[in-house]
C-alpha positions, 0 to 999 in steps of 0.5 A: 038344701044341704050342708057343706062345711057347716054351711047350707048348700043351696039349690040354684036354678040357672036359666041358660039364657038366649040359646044363640048367645054365650049363655049356654057356653058360660053356664056349662063352663061355670058348672065344671068349676070345682069351687062352684060345685063344692059350694052349691047345687046347680040345676040348669033350666033350658034346652038339653039339645043346646047344652049337648051341642055346647059340650060337643062343639067346645069339647067339654069334659061333661055329661048331661043328666036330663030331668023333668023334676028337680028331685031327679038331679044328681048334683055330681061333679062334671054332670050337668043336671038340666030340667029340659025345655025343648026348643020348637025351632032350629036355633042358629048360634049368633043369630037373632030369632024369635025362637030365642026370645020364646026360649028365654021367656020359657026359662024364666017362667019355669024358674019362677014356678020352681021358686014359688013351689020351693023346689029351688032356693034361688035363681041366676039368669044367663044373658037374654036378648031384649029384642028377641023377647020383644019379638016373642011377645014379651010386654016387659023391657027385660028379664028384671021387669018380667021377674018383678011382674011374675012375683007382683013386686011393688018395685025392683031395684038393680044392685050390682056387687063388685069387689065388696061394694055395691052399685045402685042405679036411680033409674034403670031401663027407661029412656034418658029423657024420662029418667031426667023427669023422674028425678025429683026430691021425693023420688031421690029421698025414697030411692035412697031410703030403699037402698039403705033398707036393701043394704041392711038386708045384706048385713050393712046396718050403717052403710056409707052411701056415696051419691053421684050428682046429676050434672058434670062436676056435680053441678060445679056449685050451680055453674053447670046446673042447679039440680044438686042444690034444688033437688039433691040437698033437700033430699040429703038433709031429710035422709041424714035426719033419719040417720042415713049415711049419705054423702053430698052429691059427688062427681060421677067420674070419680065416684067409682074410685072411692068405692074401690078404695073402700071409702063407701059401702055403696055408690049411687048413680043416676042413670043406667049407662053411667053405672054400667060403663064404670062396672064393665070397664073393670069387670074383667078384673073384678067380676060384677054380679047383678042382684034384683032386690025387691023380689021374695027370692034371690035372683042374680044375673051377669052385667053383660049381654048375649054377645052373639058375635063370640057365641060358641067360639070357646072364648067367652069368660065365665067368671061373672056367671060363676060369681053370680051363681055363688052370690045367689047361693050365698044370699039365699042361705043368708035369707033362709037363716034370717027367716028361720 
């Protein structure tokens, strides 16, 4: 940790993600952005072989500094410091392989190790492939769940920051049928309380929270389902008694507009896909940052996948990963200031 312009300059460990996907490419591109270089100290965790391949394949103006310990990093502009985790297989751009999953898992284990030893301040993870990690033996649904396990988190919450407002999912990586079964009055009450607490941690002491209904048109007065009356209303009443500023159930198809207009600090959607469709539709204009709340350290990632079909073609946009790295640095600096 150092200071720049009076602010703490944090060290962010960036896992390069699935070697066959766009992760290595967008990581390299983001680290060649002068704005990012000036605002944080970036350290890549992954394969030097892959990073060198990216630089050569795309003709990037960069050199690589291979290190075995964060203390060896130079943090010089156009030099990519990488803590090398050599591959034990021949990776193929754009091709699903078990080795891709093992490499991605190894990166996450190393990032967690460095966080626990305070050798990095925060971590940002480039896209991983859930199928590849499953093939490699992971017992967890994805990287988020694995981080939760590695830090013994009671629970983790996926938070998306986009254009100044936050997006929350009541249910995340679970089948839709199970997600429906999970949503009852107590579940909703506890989740919104947790969301309000997370927002307070981000500095929003009286956050305005927009809550999406479960059914089309938020039930349309009971014509399209009674969950908004039987489940949502009692939970909302309990929350308001505790001065938590949560809306009545709003239709899911208009809730994003209300966030964009600044009517609410956060919007809450019931399911993973409903939340992510809205986020990704405007992510080209407004890069989305995914934050994993509930961990003792800051972990961010992007709101897109490995995109095997365009990997190593030089066309992948790096703005989301750039914003994710900067957000990791910003939030970890805030966290350290609060805990001095």
